[in-house]
N, C-alpha and C positions, 0 to 999 in steps of 0.2 A: 615537582612537576610530574617527574617518574612515577612517583608513590601513587600520586593523584590519578595517573593514567592505569596504573596496575590495579588500583582499588576499583576504578570503574569499569574495566575489562572483568573483573571478577564477577562485579554486580550485574553485568551485561549478560554474562554466562549464567548467571543465577535466574536471572528474569527470564532469559530465554530458555531454561531448561523449565521453568515453572509454565510459562506460556506454552510450550509443547505438551505438556501434561493436561492443560486446560483444553487443547485442539483435540488430544486423543479421547478426552473423556466426552466429546460430543461427535465423534464419529458415528458415520451411520452403522447399524447393524445388518446383518443378513437374512434378518427373518421376513419371509413372505416376499423377498424381491430376488430377480436374478442375482447370484453371487457374482457375475462377472461386472455389472456396474458398481458394484459396492465396491469391488478390488480396484478399479480403475480411478473411483473417486479417492479412495484411502491412499492409492498410489500416488496420485497427483497432490494430495494435501499433505503428504508426509515427505515431500521430497526436498524439505530443507528450507533455507531461504532466511532473511534475516528477522523475519516477522514484525517488521518496522510497524505496520498499521495496529495490531493487536497491542504491541509494547505501548506505542503513542496513546492509545485509548486508556489504557491501565494507568499510565502515568497521571492523565488528566483527571481521571477518576479520584485517584489518590489526593492529586495536587488540591481538588476541591471539597475534601473530606469524605469522599466515598468509602464505604466500609463493606466488608463481605462479599458476597460471590454474584452480586446484582450484575456485574459488568460482563460477567465471563462468557454468557450466550452470545452476547454481541461480538466479544472478541473473537470467538471462534466463527460465529456469522461473517464478520468481516474476512477473514481470512479464507474463508470459501468462496467468497465473492472476487477477492484478488486472484485467486488460485484459479477459478473457473474463467476468468480473462486471460490469464498466461496459458491455459489449455487450450483455449480459441486462438490466441495469439500465434501459437506454433503451428496450427494446422496447415496443412497445403494450400488450401484456398488464402491464407492469410500471409503468414511469414516463411512457412514450409521447412521450421527447424526441427531437425531430429534430436539434438541435445540442449538441455539447458542445466546449469549449475553441474555441469560435468556428467550428467546421465540422462540416458534416452527419454525423449518427451513421452507424454501420454498416448499420444497417436502413434507413434514410432512403434510403442512397445504392444498397444491393444487394437490398432487399425483405425483408420481415420473416421468411420462411423463412431465407433466406440470414444473415440477423442470428442467428437460432437455431443454424444449423449453424456458423457461423463462432465462435461463443462455445463451443459443444461441442468444436470442432476446437482451438481453443485449450486449451483445458483438459486435453484428451488430450494435444496435442503437449507441453503443459510438463511432463508425468510422463514421456513418453518423452524429452525433452530431459534431464532431471535423471537419469532411470535410467542413462543412459549413462556416468555418472561412475563407476560399480560396476564397469566395466570396465577402468577406469584404475586401479585400488588397488592397490599396490605391497606393501602389507602387511596383516596382519589387522586393525591398529589403524586403519588408513585406511578399511578395509572397514567397521568398526564405526561410525565417525564418518560416512559415507556413508550407512550404514543408519540411524542414528539421525536424520539430517538429513531422510531421505526421510520419515520417521516424523511428524517435527515440522510437514514441509509438507503432507502429507496431512491430519493430525488437524486442523490450521488452517483448512485450506481447505473442510473439510466441514461437517457437520451440528454438530458441537461447535465452530466457529469461526465463517468468515465466512458460511456458508451459514444458520447458525442464526440469526445476527444479520440477514440479510436477510429470512428468514422472519419474525422477531419485528417487523422494521421495517415489514413488509408488512401484518401482523396489526393493529399499532399505528394504521397509517393508516385502517384498515376500522373501527377500534373507535368506538364512539360514547361509550365512557366517558373520562373525565379519566385522563390517564396520570400515574404519580409518578415520581420519580427513578429508583427500582430498575429500572422498566422502559426509560427512556430510556438508562439508563447499559448496561444490558444490550446494546442495541443497538449503543451506540458500542464497546463492549468487543470485542463479536463482529463486528460487520459491518466495523468500521475496524479495531480493535485488535489482531483476531487474526492479522492479515498482517503486521502491522507486528512483533509477536513474534516470529512465525515467522522473519522476516526477520534480526532480530538474533540470535536463538538460531542459526540455521542457520550464520550468518558465526561466531560463537563457536565452534559444535561443529565445524566445518569446520578452524579454526585450532587445535584442540586445546586449548580452554580448559577448566579443571578444572570438574567438575561443580557444585561449590561457588557458582559464579558464576550459574547458571541461574535460581535464585528471582530475585536482584537484576536481571536482564537481563529476566526476563519481566514484573516490576513496572515496572521504566523504559520498556517497551514499551507497557504498558498505559495508563501514565499520558501518554506521547507521543500514543497512539492516542485516547484520550479527549479530552485538550485539544484535538487537531488539529480533532476532531468537534465540540467545544462552539464552537471558533473560527468554523468552518463555519457553526454556527447563528447566531454573531454575525454573520458577514459577509453572510449572508442578509438583516439587516436594515440595515447600516451598509454594506454592500460598495458598489464601483463596477462597474456591470454590463461596461463595456469594459475593465475589469482582468482580471474574473473570467470573462469569456468566456460569462457565461449571466445570464439576468435576476435581479436580486436581489427580495425581496420573494415569491417564489414560496411559501416556507413558509406564511407568513400568507394569501397569495391561495387556497392550497389547502386551508386549514384546518389545515395538520399541526401536531402537538404536538411542539414541540422543548425542549431545555435551556432555552433563553431564554424562550419562552413560558410555561413552568410556574415558572422561577426569576427573572425579569427579568433585565435588561441588566447591573447592578451586580453582583450575586452570579455572573453568567456568567463576566463578566471577572475578578473576584476567583478563581473556580475556576481559570479556565485559569491565571492566574500561580501558584497554589498547586501546581498538577500540573506545571508547567512547572519550577519549583523543585525539587521533588521530584525530577524526571528528571535534571535537571542535576546535582544532589547525589550520586545513583546512580552516573552518569557518571563523576565525580570521582573516586570510590573504585575505578574500574577501573584497572589498570596501563598503562603506556605513556602516548603523546601523545594525548590526546582533545580537543586545543583545536578542531580542524575539526568533531569531532562535536559538542560543545557549541554552537557556533555554528550548526550545522546545526539542531539540535533547535530553537533559539531562533527560528531563521529560519521553519521549518516552521509553529512552533506561533503565531508573533506575526505570521505574514503577514497581508498587506492583500488578498491575492486568492487 
């Protein structure tokens, strides 16, 4: 087990470094635009992180027989969209956070207005980046796959996905009424789960996976996203500030209602385990070698930071 864990961590590091280089390849240049916006965008995009979404996309692409660089622009675009959401999350009008992952947030470095513009620019540039794939389609089938992937990306990044979850989260924070599990889970499945679902679906779609797998992929992704966010709620109570790069106990201090505050620690841990097991069972039903993907899901859900 120790050897397996060591091998996994080595593979995780290698894949993470590969994804970092892919992201750098598609960074915006400074030609004919104000250098300040590009600097703020790149500062945001290269701030570290697990690169969970592009990694899941790449793994699904490989799992269903994808080969080459056809998925790379979508991987970079997904990380741009995720990053813009964090940049806007940190703004004074939202969470008013000055630090993320142990370093100053974009608005804290470049100012509030530039923080807004950097997030806007990353969102637009994400679609510019992904749309370029259409020009490299060699067949009608390739075009249809890319068109489908773009549809999945835009739907899950918008009001029916991540933004809808962000709005629900904001309204929940401002509510004086007690929240139920349905409201909390709506936030988790949309604010966090939607981009994970999009990542896994896009990887499979671009690789040419049969449509019959889509429902299982979506279910697996939602389990991962929900478990990931419940674990985040758990870590806010029992995590280590130094490891997490942010203060723990902030939810309780801010009076925020979470899955843990509603259900208690024991039930929350049990739900993470249930969702994790369900996600792994679905992954095991997919074709090909999914050993790394299984370990990746376990690592992400059961993380301590």
